[in-house]
MDAnalysis code that builds the backbone (N, CA, C; Angstrom):
import MDAnalysis as mda
import numpy as np

u = mda.Universe.empty(309, n_residues=103, atom_resindex=np.repeat(np.arange(103), 3), trajectory=True)
u.add_TopologyAttr("name", ["N", "CA", "C"] * 103)
u.add_TopologyAttr("resid", np.arange(1, 104))
u.add_TopologyAttr("resname", ["UNK", "UNK", "UNK", "UNK", "UNK", "UNK", "UNK", "UNK", "UNK", "UNK", "UNK", "UNK", "UNK", "UNK", "UNK", "UNK", "UNK", "UNK", "UNK", "UNK", "UNK", "UNK", "UNK", "UNK", "UNK", "UNK", "UNK", "UNK", "UNK", "UNK", "UNK", "UNK", "UNK", "UNK", "UNK", "UNK", "UNK", "UNK", "UNK", "UNK", "UNK", "UNK", "UNK", "UNK", "UNK", "UNK", "UNK", "UNK", "UNK", "UNK", "UNK", "UNK", "UNK", "UNK", "UNK", "UNK", "UNK", "UNK", "UNK", "UNK", "UNK", "UNK", "UNK", "UNK", "UNK", "UNK", "UNK", "UNK", "UNK", "UNK", "UNK", "UNK", "UNK", "UNK", "UNK", "UNK", "UNK", "UNK", "UNK", "UNK", "UNK", "UNK", "UNK", "UNK", "UNK", "UNK", "UNK", "UNK", "UNK", "UNK", "UNK", "UNK", "UNK", "UNK", "UNK", "UNK", "UNK", "UNK", "UNK", "UNK", "UNK", "UNK", "UNK"])
u.atoms.positions = np.array([
    [156.213, -67.029, -176.868],
    [156.251, -66.612, -175.486],
    [154.884, -66.048, -175.131],
    [154.357, -66.471, -174.009],
    [153.050, -65.968, -173.600],
    [153.155, -64.496, -173.215],
    [152.018, -63.803, -173.275],
    [151.999, -62.379, -172.922],
    [152.410, -62.153, -171.477],
    [152.030, -63.088, -170.594],
    [152.379, -62.936, -169.176],
    [153.891, -63.009, -169.002],
    [154.544, -63.986, -169.645],
    [155.998, -64.108, -169.539],
    [156.689, -62.902, -170.167],
    [156.195, -62.452, -171.308],
    [156.784, -61.294, -171.979],
    [156.660, -60.059, -171.100],
    [155.472, -59.818, -170.563],
    [155.255, -58.647, -169.710],
    [156.114, -58.702, -168.455],
    [156.268, -59.903, -167.874],
    [157.105, -60.068, -166.684],
    [158.561, -59.758, -167.014],
    [159.048, -60.277, -168.140],
    [160.428, -60.009, -168.557],
    [160.627, -58.523, -168.843],
    [159.671, -57.907, -169.521],
    [159.751, -56.478, -169.847],
    [159.835, -55.638, -168.573],
    [158.983, -55.933, -167.606],
    [158.991, -55.195, -166.338],
    [160.313, -55.388, -165.598],
    [160.850, -56.619, -165.641],
    [162.110, -56.909, -164.964],
    [163.241, -56.086, -165.574],
    [163.310, -56.034, -166.912],
    [164.344, -55.241, -167.578],
    [164.179, -53.753, -167.273],
    [162.945, -53.262, -167.211],
    [162.714, -51.849, -166.897],
    [163.192, -51.524, -165.485],
    [162.901, -52.396, -164.532],
    [163.357, -52.180, -163.150],
    [164.877, -52.242, -163.064],
    [165.482, -53.198, -163.757],
    [166.938, -53.313, -163.766],
    [167.567, -52.062, -164.366],
    [167.001, -51.546, -165.460],
    [167.506, -50.310, -166.059],
    [167.452, -49.169, -165.058],
    [166.320, -49.035, -164.376],
    [166.176, -47.966, -163.383],
    [167.206, -48.102, -162.262],
    [167.425, -49.325, -161.783],
    [168.403, -49.555, -160.713],
    [169.818, -49.215, -161.174],
    [170.174, -49.644, -162.379],
    [171.507, -49.353, -162.905],
    [171.712, -47.857, -163.101],
    [170.735, -47.188, -163.692],
    [170.835, -45.741, -163.914],
    [170.978, -45.011, -162.577],
    [170.152, -45.354, -161.602],
    [170.225, -44.697, -160.288],
    [171.569, -44.936, -159.617],
    [172.065, -46.168, -159.668],
    [173.353, -46.491, -159.045],
    [174.499, -45.737, -159.712],
    [174.494, -45.690, -161.027],
    [175.561, -44.991, -161.746],
    [175.486, -43.483, -161.539],
    [174.293, -42.934, -161.454],
    [174.160, -41.494, -161.199],
    [174.650, -41.138, -159.800],
    [174.575, -42.071, -158.861],
    [175.063, -41.815, -157.506],
    [176.586, -41.733, -157.443],
    [177.277, -42.218, -158.473],
    [178.735, -42.152, -158.512],
    [179.239, -40.776, -158.925],
    [178.384, -39.967, -159.493],
    [178.815, -38.722, -160.107],
    [177.718, -37.670, -159.970],
    [178.019, -36.446, -160.363],
    [177.003, -35.389, -160.305],
    [176.195, -35.303, -161.593],
    [176.707, -35.898, -162.665],
    [176.005, -35.848, -163.948],
    [174.867, -36.853, -163.989],
    [173.891, -36.566, -164.828],
    [172.710, -37.421, -164.961],
    [172.641, -37.998, -166.368],
    [171.964, -39.122, -166.477],
    [171.737, -39.738, -167.781],
    [170.798, -38.870, -168.613],
    [171.017, -38.870, -169.899],
    [170.073, -38.281, -170.848],
    [169.240, -39.443, -171.371],
    [167.942, -39.377, -171.153],
    [167.053, -40.486, -171.505],
    [166.207, -40.087, -172.709],
    [166.241, -40.933, -173.720],
    [165.478, -40.715, -174.942],
    [164.598, -41.932, -175.189],
    [163.306, -41.709, -175.319],
    [162.393, -42.808, -175.631],
    [162.248, -42.928, -177.141],
    [162.033, -44.153, -177.619],
    [161.837, -44.377, -179.042],
    [160.711, -45.378, -179.240],
    [160.110, -45.335, -180.420],
    [159.003, -46.236, -180.751],
    [159.380, -47.127, -181.921],
    [158.935, -48.372, -181.853],
    [159.138, -49.337, -182.933],
    [158.029, -49.152, -183.953],
    [158.339, -49.381, -185.229],
    [157.348, -49.134, -186.285],
    [156.110, -50.005, -186.140],
    [156.251, -51.231, -185.631],
    [155.080, -52.098, -185.454],
    [154.427, -51.823, -184.110],
    [155.127, -52.211, -183.049],
    [154.578, -52.026, -181.713],
    [155.711, -52.093, -180.707],
    [155.656, -51.246, -179.705],
    [156.671, -51.255, -178.656],
    [157.652, -50.119, -178.828],
    [158.801, -50.279, -178.195],
    [159.833, -49.259, -178.237],
    [160.813, -49.479, -177.119],
    [161.403, -48.400, -176.636],
    [162.375, -48.548, -175.575],
    [162.875, -47.213, -175.078],
    [163.928, -47.294, -174.260],
    [164.569, -46.103, -173.715],
    [166.072, -46.229, -173.893],
    [166.670, -45.172, -174.435],
    [168.121, -45.070, -174.500],
    [168.545, -44.129, -173.382],
    [169.458, -44.587, -172.547],
    [169.958, -43.775, -171.441],
    [171.455, -43.601, -171.631],
    [171.894, -42.358, -171.905],
    [173.305, -42.089, -172.177],
    [173.877, -41.186, -171.096],
    [175.140, -41.458, -170.736],
    [175.814, -40.696, -169.693],
    [177.218, -40.329, -170.150],
    [177.595, -39.083, -169.936],
    [178.978, -38.630, -170.073],
    [179.287, -37.918, -168.770],
    [180.271, -38.434, -168.035],
    [180.551, -37.881, -166.714],
    [182.036, -38.021, -166.404],
    [182.416, -37.708, -165.174],
    [183.829, -37.783, -164.812],
    [184.239, -39.192, -164.383],
    [183.373, -39.942, -163.758],
    [183.694, -41.323, -163.373],
    [183.485, -42.252, -164.562],
    [182.327, -42.146, -165.190],
    [182.030, -42.906, -166.402],
    [182.202, -41.945, -167.578],
    [183.246, -42.186, -168.392],
    [183.484, -41.295, -169.535],
    [182.296, -41.323, -170.490],
    [181.863, -42.531, -170.855],
    [180.677, -42.725, -171.690],
    [179.992, -43.989, -171.219],
    [178.681, -43.931, -171.172],
    [177.942, -45.122, -170.773],
    [176.547, -45.115, -171.352],
    [176.020, -46.310, -171.509],
    [174.659, -46.451, -172.002],
    [173.967, -47.624, -171.338],
    [172.733, -47.405, -170.945],
    [171.876, -48.468, -170.417],
    [170.589, -48.373, -171.221],
    [170.377, -49.326, -172.101],
    [169.264, -49.254, -173.044],
    [168.362, -50.474, -172.913],
    [167.063, -50.242, -173.010],
    [166.109, -51.347, -173.029],
    [165.244, -51.230, -174.272],
    [164.771, -52.373, -174.723],
    [163.821, -52.373, -175.831],
    [162.837, -53.510, -175.639],
    [161.623, -53.268, -176.047],
    [160.550, -54.262, -176.036],
    [159.725, -54.018, -177.288],
    [159.788, -54.969, -178.213],
    [159.112, -54.791, -179.495],
    [158.306, -56.032, -179.844],
    [157.325, -55.836, -180.700],
    [156.540, -56.962, -181.207],
    [156.016, -56.592, -182.585],
    [155.624, -57.603, -183.319],
    [155.109, -57.385, -184.661],
    [154.951, -58.704, -185.381],
    [154.898, -58.637, -186.689],
    [154.799, -59.836, -187.522],
    [155.962, -59.840, -188.506],
    [156.536, -61.037, -188.705],
    [157.605, -61.173, -189.686],
    [157.074, -60.842, -191.077],
    [157.923, -60.269, -191.906],
    [157.548, -59.998, -193.294],
    [157.374, -61.320, -194.027],
    [156.577, -61.303, -195.078],
    [156.262, -62.526, -195.823],
    [157.509, -63.299, -196.237],
    [158.551, -62.621, -196.630],
    [159.771, -63.285, -197.068],
    [160.499, -64.050, -195.976],
    [160.194, -63.752, -194.716],
    [160.846, -64.431, -193.593],
    [160.034, -65.613, -193.066],
    [158.754, -65.648, -193.398],
    [157.897, -66.726, -192.900],
    [158.389, -68.046, -193.481],
    [158.614, -69.000, -192.609],
    [159.141, -70.300, -193.000],
    [160.648, -70.394, -192.851],
    [161.336, -69.267, -192.917],
    [162.787, -69.268, -192.725],
    [163.148, -69.247, -191.245],
    [162.281, -68.681, -190.435],
    [162.462, -68.655, -188.991],
    [161.570, -69.747, -188.413],
    [162.133, -70.687, -187.635],
    [161.325, -71.790, -187.106],
    [160.086, -71.301, -186.358],
    [158.952, -71.933, -186.648],
    [157.696, -71.614, -185.977],
    [156.845, -70.579, -186.677],
    [157.421, -69.876, -187.644],
    [156.665, -68.801, -188.290],
    [155.628, -69.311, -189.280],
    [155.699, -70.593, -189.631],
    [154.679, -71.150, -190.524],
    [153.308, -71.109, -189.853],
    [153.279, -71.366, -188.544],
    [152.025, -71.393, -187.783],
    [151.653, -70.031, -187.212],
    [152.653, -69.246, -186.844],
    [152.395, -67.949, -186.222],
    [153.535, -67.000, -186.588],
    [153.285, -66.043, -187.468],
    [154.357, -65.152, -187.914],
    [154.643, -63.986, -186.957],
    [154.032, -63.980, -185.787],
    [154.250, -62.860, -184.867],
    [155.501, -63.096, -184.014],
    [156.056, -61.999, -183.507],
    [157.226, -62.087, -182.633],
    [157.109, -61.064, -181.515],
    [157.812, -61.340, -180.431],
    [157.983, -60.417, -179.319],
    [159.421, -60.556, -178.859],
    [160.039, -59.442, -178.523],
    [161.420, -59.468, -178.045],
    [161.618, -58.345, -177.036],
    [162.375, -58.631, -175.996],
    [162.698, -57.614, -175.005],
    [164.102, -57.873, -174.489],
    [164.794, -56.824, -174.101],
    [166.149, -57.014, -173.608],
    [166.757, -55.728, -173.088],
    [167.962, -55.875, -172.577],
    [168.702, -54.740, -172.025],
    [170.131, -54.798, -172.549],
    [170.714, -53.642, -172.742],
    [172.105, -53.530, -173.176],
    [172.799, -52.539, -172.253],
    [173.952, -52.931, -171.736],
    [174.714, -52.062, -170.843],
    [176.147, -51.978, -171.365],
    [176.600, -50.759, -171.657],
    [177.975, -50.530, -172.098],
    [178.520, -49.364, -171.279],
    [179.629, -49.595, -170.568],
    [180.223, -48.559, -169.732],
    [181.708, -48.436, -170.044],
    [182.158, -47.206, -170.221],
    [183.574, -46.922, -170.437],
    [184.015, -45.963, -169.329],
    [184.615, -46.494, -168.261],
    [185.050, -45.611, -167.174],
    [186.254, -44.772, -167.592],
    [186.384, -43.618, -166.976],
    [187.572, -42.805, -167.194],
    [188.770, -43.528, -166.607],
    [189.902, -43.410, -167.279],
    [191.125, -44.049, -166.803],
    [192.264, -43.043, -166.830],
    [193.033, -42.956, -165.749],
    [194.183, -42.042, -165.755],
    [195.300, -42.534, -166.677],
    [195.214, -43.773, -167.143],
    [196.249, -44.346, -167.997],
    [195.955, -44.172, -169.483],
    [194.779, -43.641, -169.809],
    [194.398, -43.447, -171.205],
    [194.145, -41.959, -171.431],
    [194.877, -41.356, -172.368],
    [194.702, -39.901, -172.575],
    [193.364, -39.554, -173.180],
])
């Protein structure tokens, strides 16, 4: 993946995370607890956790990491023979709303 495409995808996921967090915070008075983390090679992400009255538990997390595959993986993953580097970015959303039917 080219750096331009990776950066565009990373920015898109960051904006989506911000929109989701803002929208969910508008449903309740509680706010997300945001924790940033770093990847050992390069990159990192943000974990956003919420415990509130509308959303019992929720998480909106993004990560963007890059690095090089370890020697033992080169050749086992297609394309790593020519270039052992990788980049990955994504978002994870898990929401558990409060329910009057579940104690």
